[in-house]
TIKOLKOL-705106 format. One line per field, with one value per atom (N, C-alpha, C): residue in three letters; x, y, z; chain; atom name. Coordinates in pm, 1 decimal. Layout:
N
type = ALA  ...
X = X  ...
Y = Y  ...
Z = Z  ...
mol = A  ...
atom = CA  ...
//
This chain:
124
type = MET  MET  MET  ALA  ALA  ALA  ASP  ASP  ASP  ILE  ILE  ILE  GLY  GLY  GLY  VAL  VAL  VAL  THR  THR  THR  VAL  VAL  VAL  GLU  GLU  GLU  THR  THR  THR  TYR  TYR  TYR  TRP  TRP  TRP  ALA  ALA  ALA  THR  THR  THR  ALA  ALA  ALA  GLN  GLN  GLN  ALA  ALA  ALA  ARG  ARG  ARG  ASP  ASP  ASP  TRP  TRP  TRP  ARG  ARG  ARG  ALA  ALA  ALA  PHE  PHE  PHE  GLY  GLY  GLY  ALA  ALA  ALA  THR  THR  THR  LEU  LEU  LEU  ALA  ALA  ALA  ASP  ASP  ASP  ASP  ASP  ASP  VAL  VAL  VAL  ARG  ARG  ARG  TYR  TYR  TYR  GLU  GLU  GLU  LEU  LEU  LEU  PRO  PRO  PRO  GLN  GLN  GLN  THR  THR  THR  ARG  ARG  ARG  GLU  GLU  GLU  ARG  ARG  ARG  VAL  VAL  VAL  LEU  LEU  LEU  GLY  GLY  GLY  ARG  ARG  ARG  ASP  ASP  ASP  ALA  ALA  ALA  VAL  VAL  VAL  VAL  VAL  VAL  ARG  ARG  ARG  PHE  PHE  PHE  ASN  ASN  ASN  ALA  ALA  ALA  GLU  GLU  GLU  CYS  CYS  CYS  VAL  VAL  VAL  GLY  GLY  GLY  GLU  GLU  GLU  TRP  TRP  TRP  SER  SER  SER  LEU  LEU  LEU  GLU  GLU  GLU  ILE  ILE  ILE  GLU  GLU  GLU  ARG  ARG  ARG  VAL  VAL  VAL  VAL  VAL  VAL  ALA  ALA  ALA  ASP  ASP  ASP  GLY  GLY  GLY  GLU  GLU  GLU  GLN  GLN  GLN  ALA  ALA  ALA  VAL  VAL  VAL  SER  SER  SER  TRP  TRP  TRP  VAL  VAL  VAL  ARG  ARG  ARG  PHE  PHE  PHE  SER  SER  SER  VAL  VAL  VAL  ASP  ASP  ASP  GLU  GLU  GLU  GLU  GLU  GLU  GLU  GLU  GLU  THR  THR  THR  GLN  GLN  GLN  ALA  ALA  ALA  ILE  ILE  ILE  SER  SER  SER  PHE  PHE  PHE  PHE  PHE  PHE  THR  THR  THR  ALA  ALA  ALA  ALA  ALA  ALA  PRO  PRO  PRO  ASP  ASP  ASP  GLY  GLY  GLY  ARG  ARG  ARG  ILE  ILE  ILE  GLN  GLN  GLN  MET  MET  MET  ILE  ILE  ILE  THR  THR  THR  ASP  ASP  ASP  PHE  PHE  PHE  TRP  TRP  TRP  PRO  PRO  PRO  ALA  ALA  ALA  PRO  PRO  PRO  TYR  TYR  TYR  GLU  GLU  GLU  PRO  PRO  PRO  PRO  PRO  PRO  ARG  ARG  ARG  GLU  GLU  GLU  ARG  ARG  ARG  GLU  GLU  GLU  GLN  GLN  GLN  MET  MET  MET  ALA  ALA  ALA  ASP  ASP  ASP  ARG  ARG  ARG  PHE  PHE  PHE
X = 8674.0  8531.1  8489.9  8374.9  8320.2  8272.4  8267.5  8218.4  8066.8  8015.4  7872.3  7792.4  7848.1  7778.5  7753.6  7854.5  7840.6  7740.8  7745.3  7652.1  7508.4  7485.1  7350.7  7303.7  7391.2  7353.9  7317.3  7391.2  7360.4  7228.1  7203.1  7075.8  6958.5  6963.7  6854.3  6848.0  6962.6  6965.0  6908.2  6942.1  6892.0  6744.3  6697.9  6553.8  6479.4  6528.3  6464.9  6462.4  6568.4  6577.6  6498.6  6445.8  6375.5  6467.8  6595.9  6694.8  6709.7  6619.4  6610.0  6728.1  6792.3  6913.1  7026.2  7048.0  7152.7  7115.3  6988.1  6939.5  6973.7  6942.4  6971.3  7119.6  7203.2  7348.5  7402.1  7326.0  7370.1  7342.6  7264.5  7216.7  7292.5  7322.4  7377.9  7271.5  7313.6  7219.9  7117.0  7161.9  7073.9  7034.7  7017.5  6979.4  6851.1  6842.7  6725.3  6671.5  6544.8  6480.4  6363.7  6366.5  6262.8  6198.4  6068.0  5989.1  5920.2  5981.9  5928.4  5786.3  5749.1  5616.5  5503.8  5529.8  5428.4  5460.1  5573.1  5619.9  5635.0  5685.1  5712.2  5861.1  5891.1  6029.9  6035.3  6134.9  6154.3  6295.7  6309.3  6438.7  6486.1  6610.0  6671.6  6663.8  6767.7  6779.3  6657.6  6619.2  6508.6  6379.5  6353.9  6232.1  6235.3  6351.6  6362.3  6347.1  6407.2  6390.9  6242.9  6177.3  6035.5  5950.6  5977.8  5903.1  5908.0  6024.6  6040.9  5988.1  6012.9  5971.2  5819.7  5750.4  5605.1  5534.0  5607.0  5549.8  5433.3  5323.5  5201.2  5211.7  5158.3  5149.7  5265.3  5247.9  5352.1  5438.1  5564.5  5649.3  5781.1  5840.1  5970.3  6041.0  6173.8  6247.3  6363.8  6405.2  6520.1  6597.8  6727.0  6812.3  6838.7  6807.9  6842.2  6982.9  7012.7  7142.1  7173.2  7300.9  7352.4  7473.2  7474.1  7586.7  7635.5  7766.0  7821.9  7946.3  7966.5  8084.5  8111.8  8222.8  8257.9  8159.6  8092.6  7997.0  7852.3  7830.7  7695.7  7670.2  7544.9  7503.8  7358.6  7322.0  7183.2  7151.0  7027.7  6986.3  6854.0  6837.3  6712.0  6668.3  6550.6  6502.3  6361.7  6335.6  6200.7  6136.3  6015.4  5939.5  5814.5  5781.3  5650.8  5579.5  5463.8  5383.7  5246.7  5213.8  5087.5  5066.3  5169.3  5169.6  5162.8  5173.4  5178.3  5320.9  5378.3  5517.3  5525.7  5624.7  5654.8  5806.6  5854.9  5998.7  6029.7  6153.1  6196.8  6336.7  6359.2  6491.8  6525.1  6638.4  6675.8  6814.6  6828.6  6956.8  7006.4  7133.7  7194.2  7316.5  7336.5  7457.2  7518.4  7649.2  7719.7  7757.2  7753.1  7808.0  7959.5  8035.9  8181.1  8227.6  8147.1  8186.2  8141.3  8079.4  8039.1  7896.0  7828.9  7688.2  7604.2  7479.8  7391.2  7339.9  7363.8  7324.0  7191.8  7169.9  7051.7  7001.1  6869.1  6803.2  6688.6  6680.4  6567.1  6510.5  6385.8  6319.2  6219.8  6222.6  6123.9  6055.9  5924.7  5844.0  5762.3  5821.5  5749.5  5628.5  5520.0  5397.5  5397.5  5367.9  5362.1  5242.6  5256.6  5146.8  5156.4  5048.8  5044.2  5097.5  5181.4  5234.3  5125.3  5146.2  5050.8  5044.9  4928.7  4911.2  5001.7  5034.1  5116.4  5256.8  5299.7  5435.0  5439.0  5325.4  5320.3  5422.3  5438.0  5528.5  5673.9  5701.6  5837.5  5912.3  5840.1  5906.2  5838.8  5918.3  5865.5  5821.8  5717.3  5672.7  5736.0  5771.0  5824.3  5752.2
Y = 13681.4  13660.8  13535.7  13542.8  13429.7  13322.2  13199.4  13087.2  13100.8  13112.7  13131.6  13013.3  12893.4  12777.2  12792.0  12838.3  12861.4  12974.0  13077.2  13189.2  13142.5  13057.5  13005.4  12917.7  12835.1  12754.4  12843.9  12952.7  13048.0  13117.7  13154.8  13216.2  13129.7  12999.4  12909.8  12885.1  12866.1  12840.2  12958.7  13080.0  13197.5  13221.2  13183.6  13190.6  13093.1  12971.0  12869.6  12916.5  12981.6  13030.1  13158.7  13216.6  13346.2  13455.3  13442.4  13542.7  13639.8  13734.9  13821.1  13916.0  13950.0  14033.7  13955.1  13832.1  13748.2  13711.6  13686.3  13658.3  13776.0  13897.1  14016.7  14035.2  13990.8  14004.1  13917.8  13817.3  13734.5  13801.4  13909.4  13973.3  14101.7  14122.7  14250.1  14358.7  14481.1  14592.9  14598.5  14573.6  14583.3  14446.0  14348.8  14213.5  14217.1  14123.3  14109.8  13968.5  13958.0  13829.7  13813.2  13704.5  13683.0  13546.6  13544.2  13421.1  13412.3  13345.6  13345.1  13290.4  13192.3  13133.0  13231.5  13321.9  13421.2  13558.9  13567.9  13691.9  13803.2  13766.4  13864.2  13896.9  14019.9  14064.9  14153.0  14127.4  14206.6  14262.5  14394.4  14459.8  14520.7  14492.5  14551.7  14463.7  14473.3  14389.6  14400.7  14521.3  14538.0  14477.0  14493.3  14438.7  14285.9  14226.9  14080.8  14024.2  14088.8  14043.5  14048.9  14159.8  14174.6  14069.4  14046.3  13948.4  13811.3  13774.1  13644.2  13643.9  13749.8  13756.3  13755.3  13811.2  13820.5  13708.9  13602.2  13486.8  13431.0  13403.8  13357.9  13209.9  13173.5  13033.3  12990.6  12875.7  12815.9  12729.9  12767.6  12697.1  12654.6  12554.7  12503.5  12458.3  12459.7  12417.4  12328.1  12250.4  12161.1  12163.6  12188.2  12187.9  12044.1  12014.2  11884.0  11887.3  11996.2  12002.5  12146.2  12181.6  12307.4  12271.9  12318.6  12297.4  12435.7  12457.9  12590.0  12575.4  12675.3  12680.6  12827.2  12878.2  13017.3  13112.9  13192.4  13292.8  13244.9  13119.3  13065.8  12951.4  12938.9  12825.9  12793.0  12669.0  12626.0  12544.0  12558.8  12480.4  12411.3  12297.5  12224.0  12221.6  12274.8  12287.5  12230.6  12158.0  12108.0  12200.8  12242.8  12330.4  12258.3  12279.8  12240.4  12369.9  12388.7  12508.0  12461.1  12495.8  12451.2  12301.8  12222.9  12076.2  12022.3  12106.7  12061.6  12078.7  11972.1  11979.7  12023.1  12106.0  12149.0  12159.3  12181.7  12190.7  12314.1  12359.9  12474.9  12450.0  12496.7  12500.3  12648.3  12688.1  12829.8  12846.7  12948.0  12981.9  13111.8  13115.1  13230.1  13276.8  13408.2  13468.5  13555.8  13545.8  13622.6  13761.0  13857.1  13990.7  13980.8  14080.3  14076.1  14054.0  14099.7  14082.1  13948.4  13862.1  13729.2  13718.8  13832.0  13826.3  13791.2  13760.5  13718.6  13840.9  13840.9  13951.3  13923.7  13797.0  13760.2  13624.9  13614.8  13489.3  13468.4  13348.4  13311.2  13182.3  13187.5  13072.7  13008.3  12875.4  12797.6  12703.8  12706.7  12623.5  12528.1  12413.0  12320.6  12260.5  12251.6  12192.1  12042.4  11958.4  11814.3  11781.0  11674.6  11630.7  11480.0  11420.9  11276.8  11245.9  11141.6  11106.5  11042.0  11045.5  10979.4  10828.3  10770.8  10626.7  10542.0  10590.9  10514.9  10489.3  10564.2  10546.4  10457.4  10405.5  10325.6  10212.0  10141.2  10026.3  10067.3  10194.3  10238.7  10298.4  10326.6  10391.7  10351.6  10346.9  10326.2  10459.7  10459.5  10582.1  10584.8  10704.1  10717.7  10827.8
Z = 5215.7  5198.7  5276.2  5341.4  5414.3  5316.4  5363.0  5284.6  5271.1  5149.1  5127.3  5180.8  5176.9  5232.5  5381.7  5454.7  5598.5  5624.3  5542.3  5557.1  5536.1  5437.4  5410.9  5527.7  5580.9  5697.4  5815.7  5834.4  5941.5  5915.2  5790.3  5749.8  5795.4  5761.8  5798.0  5947.8  6012.1  6156.7  6234.8  6195.6  6265.5  6236.7  6117.7  6088.2  6179.4  6188.0  6273.7  6419.6  6464.3  6602.9  6625.0  6517.6  6523.7  6579.4  6550.0  6590.8  6473.9  6465.9  6348.1  6335.4  6443.8  6435.7  6367.5  6410.4  6350.3  6206.1  6182.4  6047.1  5955.6  5999.1  5920.8  5894.9  5987.8  5971.3  5858.1  5814.3  5701.0  5566.9  5568.6  5445.2  5413.3  5286.2  5240.4  5257.8  5272.1  5290.1  5177.8  5054.7  4937.9  4882.3  4972.3  4931.8  4848.8  4756.8  4669.3  4688.3  4726.3  4754.0  4657.1  4578.7  4478.4  4493.1  4468.9  4468.0  4332.1  4234.0  4097.9  4085.4  4166.8  4152.0  4185.8  4279.1  4316.3  4258.2  4190.1  4129.0  4232.9  4353.2  4458.2  4460.6  4494.5  4508.4  4633.3  4718.5  4839.7  4832.1  4849.6  4834.8  4966.2  5002.0  5119.8  5243.0  5327.2  5446.2  5537.7  5574.2  5668.1  5615.1  5486.5  5426.5  5423.3  5394.8  5391.9  5533.1  5631.5  5770.4  5808.2  5780.0  5814.1  5742.2  5614.6  5535.4  5602.5  5653.1  5718.5  5861.6  5935.7  6075.7  6090.8  5994.0  6002.5  5926.7  5896.3  5826.5  5907.5  5840.3  5906.3  5940.5  6053.7  6092.5  6181.3  6242.1  6325.5  6234.1  6218.8  6123.5  6187.5  6124.1  6164.8  6038.3  6040.9  5921.9  5958.1  5859.9  5873.7  5742.7  5752.5  5633.3  5591.0  5467.0  5409.6  5350.2  5276.6  5209.0  5168.3  5178.0  5124.3  5038.7  4915.6  4824.8  4783.1  4798.0  4767.0  4681.3  4596.3  4511.5  4478.7  4528.2  4500.6  4563.8  4480.6  4527.1  4524.1  4488.7  4472.5  4570.3  4613.3  4696.6  4664.7  4691.2  4679.0  4802.7  4851.2  4967.6  4938.4  5006.9  5005.9  5151.1  5178.7  5315.4  5324.4  5432.2  5461.2  5562.8  5533.6  5622.6  5669.8  5794.8  5847.1  5881.6  5822.7  5848.5  5896.1  6020.4  6078.7  6054.4  6081.1  6072.2  5929.3  5829.3  5690.3  5640.3  5583.0  5537.6  5392.5  5364.9  5229.6  5217.9  5099.0  5076.5  4993.3  5005.7  4927.4  4873.5  4753.8  4693.2  4678.2  4734.1  4733.4  4674.4  4590.7  4528.9  4590.1  4626.3  4692.6  4614.8  4612.6  4557.2  4665.6  4681.5  4784.1  4734.2  4826.1  4802.5  4820.7  4778.4  4795.3  4940.4  5038.0  5178.1  5236.7  5154.8  5199.4  5247.6  5268.8  5306.9  5184.3  5205.6  5097.4  5021.1  4890.3  4801.7  4731.2  4696.0  4616.7  4664.2  4677.8  4714.1  4616.7  4561.3  4478.0  4535.3  4582.1  4645.9  4550.2  4546.0  4472.4  4571.2  4573.0  4661.4  4574.0  4538.6  4449.5  4519.0  4445.6  4497.9  4467.9  4567.4  4542.0  4451.7  4376.7  4291.5  4272.9  4235.2  4212.4  4071.8  4060.3  3928.3  3842.3  3710.8  3620.5  3648.8  3635.3  3661.2  3572.1  3453.7  3359.6  3414.2  3515.0  3569.3  3692.6  3736.7  3859.0  3860.7  3750.0  3744.3  3723.0  3701.6  3672.4  3792.8  3901.1  4014.1  4144.6  4249.9  4385.0  4440.7  4522.4  4591.6  4730.3  4776.4  4912.0  4984.5
mol = A  A  A  A  A  A  A  A  A  A  A  A  A  A  A  A  A  A  A  A  A  A  A  A  A  A  A  A  A  A  A  A  A  A  A  A  A  A  A  A  A  A  A  A  A  A  A  A  A  A  A  A  A  A  A  A  A  A  A  A  A  A  A  A  A  A  A  A  A  A  A  A  A  A  A  A  A  A  A  A  A  A  A  A  A  A  A  A  A  A  A  A  A  A  A  A  A  A  A  A  A  A  A  A  A  A  A  A  A  A  A  A  A  A  A  A  A  A  A  A  A  A  A  A  A  A  A  A  A  A  A  A  A  A  A  A  A  A  A  A  A  A  A  A  A  A  A  A  A  A  A  A  A  A  A  A  A  A  A  A  A  A  A  A  A  A  A  A  A  A  A  A  A  A  A  A  A  A  A  A  A  A  A  A  A  A  A  A  A  A  A  A  A  A  A  A  A  A  A  A  A  A  A  A  A  A  A  A  A  A  A  A  A  A  A  A  A  A  A  A  A  A  A  A  A  A  A  A  A  A  A  A  A  A  A  A  A  A  A  A  A  A  A  A  A  A  A  A  A  A  A  A  A  A  A  A  A  A  A  A  A  A  A  A  A  A  A  A  A  A  A  A  A  A  A  A  A  A  A  A  A  A  A  A  A  A  A  A  A  A  A  A  A  A  A  A  A  A  A  A  A  A  A  A  A  A  A  A  A  A  A  A  A  A  A  A  A  A  A  A  A  A  A  A  A  A  A  A  A  A  A  A  A  A  A  A  A  A  A  A  A  A  A  A  A  A  A  A  A  A  A  A  A  A  A  A  A  A  A  A  A  A  A  A  A  A  A  A  A  A  A  A
atom = N  CA  C  N  CA  C  N  CA  C  N  CA  C  N  CA  C  N  CA  C  N  CA  C  N  CA  C  N  CA  C  N  CA  C  N  CA  C  N  CA  C  N  CA  C  N  CA  C  N  CA  C  N  CA  C  N  CA  C  N  CA  C  N  CA  C  N  CA  C  N  CA  C  N  CA  C  N  CA  C  N  CA  C  N  CA  C  N  CA  C  N  CA  C  N  CA  C  N  CA  C  N  CA  C  N  CA  C  N  CA  C  N  CA  C  N  CA  C  N  CA  C  N  CA  C  N  CA  C  N  CA  C  N  CA  C  N  CA  C  N  CA  C  N  CA  C  N  CA  C  N  CA  C  N  CA  C  N  CA  C  N  CA  C  N  CA  C  N  CA  C  N  CA  C  N  CA  C  N  CA  C  N  CA  C  N  CA  C  N  CA  C  N  CA  C  N  CA  C  N  CA  C  N  CA  C  N  CA  C  N  CA  C  N  CA  C  N  CA  C  N  CA  C  N  CA  C  N  CA  C  N  CA  C  N  CA  C  N  CA  C  N  CA  C  N  CA  C  N  CA  C  N  CA  C  N  CA  C  N  CA  C  N  CA  C  N  CA  C  N  CA  C  N  CA  C  N  CA  C  N  CA  C  N  CA  C  N  CA  C  N  CA  C  N  CA  C  N  CA  C  N  CA  C  N  CA  C  N  CA  C  N  CA  C  N  CA  C  N  CA  C  N  CA  C  N  CA  C  N  CA  C  N  CA  C  N  CA  C  N  CA  C  N  CA  C  N  CA  C  N  CA  C  N  CA  C  N  CA  C  N  CA  C  N  CA  C  N  CA  C  N  CA  C  N  CA  C  N  CA  C  N  CA  C  N  CA  C  N  CA  C  N  CA  C  N  CA  C  N  CA  C  N  CA  C  N  CA  C  N  CA  C  N  CA  C  N  CA  C  N  CA  C  N  CA  C  N  CA  C  N  CA  C
//
């Protein structure tokens, strides 16, 4: 079985390169892609490739971190979409052949902290 961490790094690198054939090769035929915040689910390799390939706007991504253990991996990725930066935390599960079987993406929205915490933390 391939290292799921390496597979996830390839997934992101091929997405950034817009190499949709190589991107699709990281996915199991029956991959399941879920976005809990929007309650969207995309099933199957071709549908997941299309979902990503037809993403609206001019975007770029940078991997901050990938942590993998056994059949599971998590990534933290920074995205710039039309010059606006956002971040994503993604959870991956490997299929028996090492390709990606399941992806769950979380896109946290930034927000301002409560004023009461100003003296307790530095802002970055």
